[in-house]
N, C-alpha and C positions, 0 to 999 in steps of 0.2 A: 842370540843373547848378546847384549851390549855390555861393555865394561867402562868404568869411570875410575879416575884417580882422585883421591882425597887431597885437597890442597888448602893452604891457609888463605883466609879472607879476613883481614884485620886480626882480631883476637880469636876469631872462630875458625872452624874447619868448614870447608865447602865441598860439595859434590856437584859436578855438572851433569845435567840430565841430557843424555844423547837425544838428538832430534827424533829418531825413530821411536824411542820410548815415549817422548813427550807427545808425539802425534798419536800413537796408539792409545795413550791414556786421555787424550784431549786436553792436556795441560797447556795453559797459556802463560805468556810472560806476565809477571806481576800477580798471578793467582796465589792466594794463600793456601797453604797445606798444613796438615797436622803431622808431626813427626814424633814417634815413640819407639821404644825398644820392646821386643818380645823375644824372650829366650835367646838373647844375645844378637838378634837380628835387628836391623833398622827398618821400620815400617813407615811409609809415607802415604798419607791418605789425602785425597782432594776433599776439601770442605764442601765444595759445590755438589759433589757426588753424594755426600752424606745428607745434605739438605734435600736433594732430589729423592733419596730413599725415604726420608721422613715424610715428605709430601705424599709419596705413593702409599705409605703405611696409613697416613691419616685418611686418604681417599678410600682405602680398603675398609678402614674402621667405619667410616660414614656409610658405606654400602652395606656392611654387616648390620649396623644399627637400623638402617632403613628397612632391611629385610626381616628384622627380628620379630616384627608383629606377625609375620606369616609362620613363624616357627617358635611358638612359646615353649618354655620349659616348665610345664606344670602351671603353677600360679604366679610364676615370676618370669619376666622377659629378659632378654639379653641386655637391653638398655638399663633395666633395673639392677642387674648384676654389675654392670660397668659403673653405674652411679654409686652403688654400695661400696665397690672397691675403691673409689675415689675418696670416700669418707673414712675408710678404715686405715 
């Protein structure tokens, strides 16, 4: 476990990310991150990681839709259900 000290940076507070933590997370200099609080804790998320997760989810959805013709749900297909959900 690494530790950091909160310091002033202009009018803001700053936390330095230790090298071992940055390497483990794949964090790069200049990379944008999302910062929020949850139950009093500070949560830092890499935006690139979230974009990758969205791409993987989209690819999985495409695969499900492509397979839906082989697995109909009575008179309605998965693609029809998805399309209906977008309208509603």
